[in-house]
N, CA, C and O of each residue as an XYZ file, in Angstrom:
420
protein
N     155.778   -117.510   -103.990
C     155.671   -116.246   -103.291
C     155.561   -116.515   -101.789
O     154.860   -117.428   -101.354
N     156.260   -115.710   -101.024
C     156.277   -115.867    -99.572
C     155.095   -115.160    -98.945
O     154.704   -114.078    -99.382
N     154.525   -115.773    -97.919
C     153.442   -115.159    -97.162
C     153.972   -113.896    -96.497
O     154.978   -113.949    -95.789
N     153.318   -112.773    -96.711
C     153.757   -111.498    -96.147
C     153.021   -111.137    -94.860
O     153.222   -110.051    -94.317
N     152.170   -112.036    -94.369
C     151.427   -111.779    -93.145
C     152.373   -111.878    -91.957
O     153.085   -112.874    -91.824
N     152.399   -110.869    -91.089
C     153.262   -110.974    -89.907
C     152.913   -112.208    -89.076
O     151.751   -112.601    -88.969
N     153.935   -112.796    -88.501
C     153.741   -113.976    -87.654
C     152.794   -113.673    -86.494
O     151.996   -114.520    -86.091
N     152.895   -112.450    -85.963
C     152.092   -112.065    -84.798
C     150.602   -112.048    -85.097
O     149.792   -112.066    -84.171
N     150.223   -112.014    -86.372
C     148.810   -112.011    -86.738
C     148.197   -113.405    -86.648
O     146.976   -113.555    -86.711
N     149.031   -114.410    -86.502
C     148.532   -115.784    -86.445
C     148.063   -116.125    -85.037
O     148.635   -115.651    -84.056
N     147.027   -116.944    -84.938
C     146.607   -117.409    -83.610
C     147.755   -118.156    -82.940
O     148.470   -118.922    -83.587
N     147.921   -117.933    -81.665
C     148.961   -118.628    -80.924
C     150.354   -118.052    -81.116
O     151.341   -118.697    -80.764
N     150.451   -116.839    -81.674
C     151.773   -116.252    -81.872
C     152.451   -116.042    -80.516
O     151.790   -115.907    -79.486
N     153.759   -116.018    -80.541
C     154.544   -115.936    -79.311
C     155.310   -114.625    -79.237
O     155.304   -113.829    -80.176
N     155.956   -114.420    -78.124
C     156.840   -113.269    -77.975
C     157.920   -113.309    -79.049
O     158.268   -112.273    -79.616
N     158.452   -114.496    -79.334
C     159.465   -114.628    -80.380
C     158.902   -114.189    -81.726
O     159.576   -113.474    -82.468
N     157.686   -114.601    -82.054
C     157.059   -114.193    -83.313
C     156.974   -112.672    -83.402
O     157.322   -112.080    -84.423
N     156.508   -112.048    -82.322
C     156.372   -110.591    -82.317
C     157.738   -109.917    -82.418
O     157.884   -108.899    -83.095
N     158.730   -110.483    -81.748
C     160.084   -109.932    -81.813
C     160.640   -110.021    -83.237
O     161.187   -109.041    -83.743
N     160.509   -111.168    -83.882
C     161.048   -111.336    -85.227
C     160.328   -110.404    -86.204
O     160.967   -109.822    -87.079
N     159.023   -110.257    -86.068
C     158.294   -109.292    -86.901
C     158.862   -107.879    -86.715
O     159.126   -107.171    -87.687
N     159.043   -107.490    -85.462
C     159.560   -106.147    -85.160
C     160.999   -105.998    -85.654
O     161.365   -104.944    -86.173
N     161.814   -107.036    -85.498
C     163.200   -106.989    -85.934
C     163.301   -106.879    -87.454
O     164.103   -106.103    -87.972
N     162.493   -107.651    -88.157
C     162.484   -107.541    -89.619
C     162.121   -106.121    -90.043
O     162.762   -105.556    -90.930
N     161.106   -105.548    -89.420
C     160.701   -104.180    -89.758
C     161.824   -103.192    -89.438
O     162.135   -102.319    -90.249
N     162.424   -103.329    -88.271
C     163.497   -102.415    -87.853
C     164.691   -102.471    -88.799
O     165.312   -101.446    -89.080
N     165.010   -103.664    -89.290
C     166.175   -103.855    -90.151
C     165.849   -103.697    -91.634
O     166.725   -103.846    -92.486
N     164.583   -103.393    -91.940
C     164.189   -103.209    -93.331
C     164.142   -104.494    -94.134
O     164.332   -104.482    -95.350
N     163.893   -105.587    -93.461
C     163.785   -106.890    -94.137
C     162.337   -107.147    -94.513
O     161.426   -106.676    -93.833
N     162.121   -107.883    -95.577
C     160.743   -108.236    -95.923
C     160.118   -109.084    -94.821
O     160.818   -109.854    -94.163
N     158.814   -108.953    -94.613
C     158.142   -109.808    -93.627
C     158.393   -111.285    -93.930
O     158.391   -111.704    -95.088
N     158.607   -112.056    -92.880
C     158.831   -113.502    -92.954
C     160.094   -113.888    -93.718
O     160.195   -115.005    -94.225
N     161.048   -112.979    -93.802
C     162.296   -113.319    -94.488
C     163.243   -114.106    -93.591
O     164.168   -114.749    -94.085
N     163.025   -114.065    -92.285
C     163.844   -114.830    -91.349
C     163.182   -116.187    -91.129
O     162.045   -116.270    -90.663
N     163.903   -117.238    -91.467
C     163.421   -118.601    -91.232
C     163.776   -118.968    -89.796
O     164.848   -119.510    -89.525
N     162.864   -118.664    -88.888
C     163.117   -118.827    -87.457
C     163.510   -120.260    -87.127
O     164.469   -120.476    -86.387
N     162.797   -121.230    -87.653
C     163.104   -122.631    -87.367
C     164.505   -123.008    -87.800
O     165.220   -123.690    -87.066
N     164.907   -122.574    -88.981
C     166.244   -122.908    -89.483
C     167.325   -122.246    -88.637
O     168.353   -122.860    -88.352
N     167.099   -120.998    -88.235
C     168.086   -120.302    -87.404
C     168.194   -120.974    -86.028
O     169.295   -121.153    -85.507
N     167.063   -121.339    -85.454
C     167.094   -122.013    -84.157
C     167.771   -123.385    -84.256
O     168.503   -123.784    -83.350
N     167.529   -124.089    -85.338
C     168.190   -125.379    -85.542
C     169.701   -125.192    -85.661
O     170.471   -125.947    -85.066
N     170.125   -124.189    -86.428
C     171.548   -123.899    -86.574
C     172.164   -123.559    -85.217
O     173.226   -124.072    -84.863
N     171.491   -122.695    -84.466
C     172.003   -122.300    -83.150
C     172.121   -123.512    -82.223
O     173.109   -123.654    -81.502
N     171.118   -124.373    -82.246
C     171.156   -125.589    -81.421
C     172.349   -126.464    -81.809
O     173.088   -126.939    -80.947
N     172.527   -126.672    -83.117
C     173.613   -127.529    -83.573
C     174.972   -126.944    -83.198
O     175.856   -127.675    -82.753
N     175.146   -125.646    -83.371
C     176.420   -125.014    -83.016
C     176.647   -125.082    -81.506
O     177.758   -125.360    -81.056
N     175.602   -124.829    -80.732
C     175.743   -124.861    -79.272
C     176.082   -126.249    -78.762
O     176.911   -126.393    -77.863
N     175.455   -127.268    -79.320
C     175.655   -128.626    -78.823
C     176.916   -129.287    -79.372
O     177.578   -130.039    -78.658
N     177.247   -129.020    -80.604
C     178.400   -129.677    -81.223
C     179.702   -128.920    -80.997
O     180.771   -129.530    -80.959
N     179.628   -127.604    -80.848
C     180.839   -126.792    -80.720
C     180.948   -126.300    -79.278
O     181.720   -126.843    -78.487
N     180.183   -125.287    -78.947
C     180.149   -124.723    -77.589
C     178.977   -123.757    -77.556
O     178.605   -123.195    -78.586
N     178.392   -123.560    -76.376
C     177.215   -122.682    -76.278
C     177.439   -121.310    -76.914
O     176.567   -120.836    -77.643
N     178.576   -120.655    -76.666
C     178.763   -119.328    -77.272
C     178.872   -119.363    -78.797
O     178.794   -118.319    -79.445
N     179.051   -120.545    -79.370
C     179.123   -120.650    -80.828
C     177.775   -120.363    -81.479
O     177.731   -120.003    -82.656
N     176.676   -120.513    -80.743
C     175.345   -120.326    -81.321
C     175.145   -118.920    -81.867
O     174.860   -118.785    -83.057
N     175.279   -117.861    -81.066
C     175.053   -116.529    -81.631
C     176.133   -116.116    -82.624
O     175.849   -115.416    -83.596
N     177.366   -116.544    -82.385
C     178.445   -116.177    -83.303
C     178.222   -116.822    -84.667
O     178.428   -116.186    -85.701
N     177.807   -118.072    -84.668
C     177.536   -118.776    -85.920
C     176.363   -118.143    -86.657
O     176.417   -117.952    -87.872
N     175.300   -117.816    -85.921
C     174.143   -117.181    -86.552
C     174.535   -115.836    -87.168
O     174.091   -115.502    -88.267
N     175.360   -115.071    -86.466
C     175.819   -113.788    -87.005
C     176.643   -114.005    -88.277
O     176.426   -113.329    -89.283
N     177.585   -114.948    -88.229
C     178.438   -115.202    -89.387
C     177.628   -115.642    -90.600
O     177.915   -115.231    -91.725
N     176.622   -116.474    -90.375
C     175.764   -116.918    -91.478
C     174.997   -115.736    -92.066
O     174.893   -115.605    -93.285
N     174.463   -114.880    -91.203
C     173.766   -113.694    -91.696
C     174.681   -112.777    -92.489
O     174.289   -112.230    -93.519
N     175.888   -112.617    -92.006
C     176.873   -111.782    -92.691
C     177.191   -112.369    -94.064
O     177.189   -111.654    -95.066
N     177.462   -113.671    -94.106
C     177.759   -114.328    -95.385
C     176.576   -114.230    -96.346
O     176.765   -113.983    -97.537
N     175.374   -114.419    -95.842
C     174.182   -114.324    -96.692
C     174.012   -112.891    -97.206
O     173.635   -112.689    -98.361
N     174.287   -111.904    -96.362
C     174.196   -110.514    -96.787
C     175.207   -110.171    -97.860
O     174.880   -109.470    -98.818
N     176.425   -110.651    -97.715
C     177.442   -110.412    -98.740
C     177.039   -111.062   -100.062
O     177.204   -110.472   -101.130
N     176.517   -112.270    -99.980
C     176.065   -112.953   -101.198
C     174.938   -112.169   -101.853
O     174.928   -111.999   -103.072
N     173.988   -111.690   -101.057
C     172.869   -110.915   -101.601
C     173.368   -109.632   -102.249
O     172.850   -109.219   -103.288
N     174.365   -109.000   -101.647
C     174.914   -107.768   -102.218
C     175.561   -108.027   -103.573
O     175.581   -107.147   -104.433
N     176.086   -109.223   -103.760
C     176.667   -109.600   -105.052
C     175.598   -110.062   -106.042
O     175.882   -110.279   -107.220
N     174.374   -110.209   -105.554
C     173.300   -110.715   -106.403
C     173.267   -112.227   -106.470
O     172.648   -112.797   -107.369
N     173.925   -112.878   -105.531
C     173.993   -114.337   -105.496
C     173.080   -114.885   -104.417
O     172.707   -114.174   -103.484
N     172.724   -116.142   -104.548
C     172.038   -116.843   -103.481
C     173.070   -117.276   -102.448
O     174.273   -117.182   -102.689
N     172.604   -117.744   -101.314
C     173.524   -118.171   -100.277
C     173.125   -119.528    -99.727
O     171.954   -119.796    -99.458
N     174.120   -120.364    -99.568
C     173.919   -121.644    -98.903
C     174.646   -121.635    -97.557
O     174.984   -122.688    -97.017
N     174.881   -120.434    -97.024
C     175.650   -120.296    -95.789
C     175.008   -121.047    -94.630
O     175.711   -121.682    -93.844
N     173.697   -120.987    -94.512
C     173.029   -121.657    -93.405
C     173.243   -123.165    -93.492
O     173.562   -123.804    -92.490
N     173.074   -123.724    -94.654
C     173.252   -125.163    -94.835
C     174.705   -125.562    -94.592
O     174.972   -126.579    -93.951
N     175.649   -124.763    -95.102
C     177.066   -125.068    -94.930
C     177.474   -124.976    -93.466
O     178.223   -125.819    -92.973
N     176.982   -123.952    -92.772
C     177.317   -123.799    -91.354
C     176.717   -124.923    -90.523
O     177.352   -125.412    -89.588
N     175.500   -125.335    -90.855
C     174.878   -126.447    -90.146
C     175.700   -127.713    -90.335
O     175.973   -128.429    -89.372
N     176.093   -127.988    -91.569
C     176.906   -129.177    -91.837
C     178.242   -129.094    -91.106
O     178.721   -130.091    -90.566
N     178.837   -127.914    -91.089
C     180.119   -127.743    -90.392
C     179.960   -127.973    -88.897
O     180.790   -128.640    -88.278
N     178.901   -127.426    -88.315
C     178.672   -127.608    -86.875
C     178.434   -129.077    -86.541
O     178.970   -129.590    -85.559
N     177.632   -129.750    -87.357
C     177.312   -131.151    -87.082
C     178.519   -132.069    -87.238
O     178.573   -133.127    -86.612
N     179.475   -131.683    -88.055
C     180.654   -132.528    -88.252
C     181.869   -132.037    -87.472
O     182.959   -132.595    -87.608
N     181.690   -130.990    -86.651
C     182.801   -130.387    -85.934
C     183.466   -131.368    -84.972
O     182.813   -132.036    -84.170
N     184.770   -131.425    -85.086
C     185.589   -132.161    -84.129
C     186.727   -131.225    -83.763
O     187.607   -130.954    -84.581
N     186.707   -130.738    -82.548
C     187.682   -129.761    -82.097
C     189.081   -130.361    -82.133
O     189.335   -131.375    -81.484
N     189.995   -129.742    -82.890
C     191.351   -130.272    -82.937
C     192.142   -129.979    -81.662
O     193.250   -130.486    -81.484
N     191.571   -129.162    -80.781
C     192.257   -128.826    -79.536
C     193.421   -127.886    -79.774
O     193.748   -127.568    -80.918
N     194.040   -127.445    -78.705
C     195.128   -126.475    -78.832
C     196.275   -126.952    -79.710
O     196.912   -126.135    -80.374
N     196.553   -128.228    -79.733
C     197.653   -128.718    -80.552
C     197.356   -128.627    -82.042
O     198.269   -128.660    -82.867
N     196.059   -128.512    -82.387
C     195.667   -128.373    -83.787
C     195.624   -126.937    -84.243
O     195.373   -126.670    -85.418
N     195.867   -125.988    -83.324
C     195.834   -124.575    -83.671
C     197.081   -124.205    -84.466
O     198.111   -124.874    -84.396
N     196.955   -123.121    -85.222
C     198.108   -122.647    -85.992
C     199.239   -122.296    -85.031
O     198.996   -121.875    -83.900
N     200.449   -122.468    -85.481
C     201.620   -122.236    -84.644
C     201.712   -120.786    -84.155
O     202.197   -120.532    -83.053
N     201.244   -119.832    -84.978
C     201.366   -118.423    -84.605
C     200.129   -117.903    -83.922
O     200.039   -116.701    -83.669
N     199.149   -118.771    -83.604
C     197.865   -118.317    -83.080
C     197.962   -117.657    -81.727
O     196.927   -117.033    -81.492
N     198.695   -117.596    -80.928
C     198.677   -116.876    -79.660
C     199.994   -116.196    -79.434
O     200.299   -115.784    -78.314
N     200.789   -116.069    -80.487
C     202.115   -115.523    -80.309
C     202.122   -114.001    -80.245
O     203.132   -113.395    -79.887
N     200.988   -113.380    -80.592
C     200.926   -111.925    -80.550
C     201.590   -111.268    -81.717
O     201.711   -110.043    -81.736
N     202.035   -112.035    -82.711
C     202.681   -111.425    -83.878
C     201.736   -111.221    -85.010
O     202.132   -110.718    -86.062
């Protein structure tokens, strides 16, 4: 069972803790359902291995994938898969892009 105590109730809580508590409430998520450390680790890995703007986009995509899995009644390994993908990312560069990728068709 997950601890349902808001993070902000803990000694030494931060602005981030209070924000995540408020965000979970606003979005109708159970308290402490966001694994802040795992999300920050994912964002760091995407930012450092891919590009800085990849951090929020990757976090959004993982949340979306996890939400779709939950809607199907399935568990999600999206966070782990995205982390592994970011850590092993090697940009193929423009020559590795699909031939029709900027053709406007």
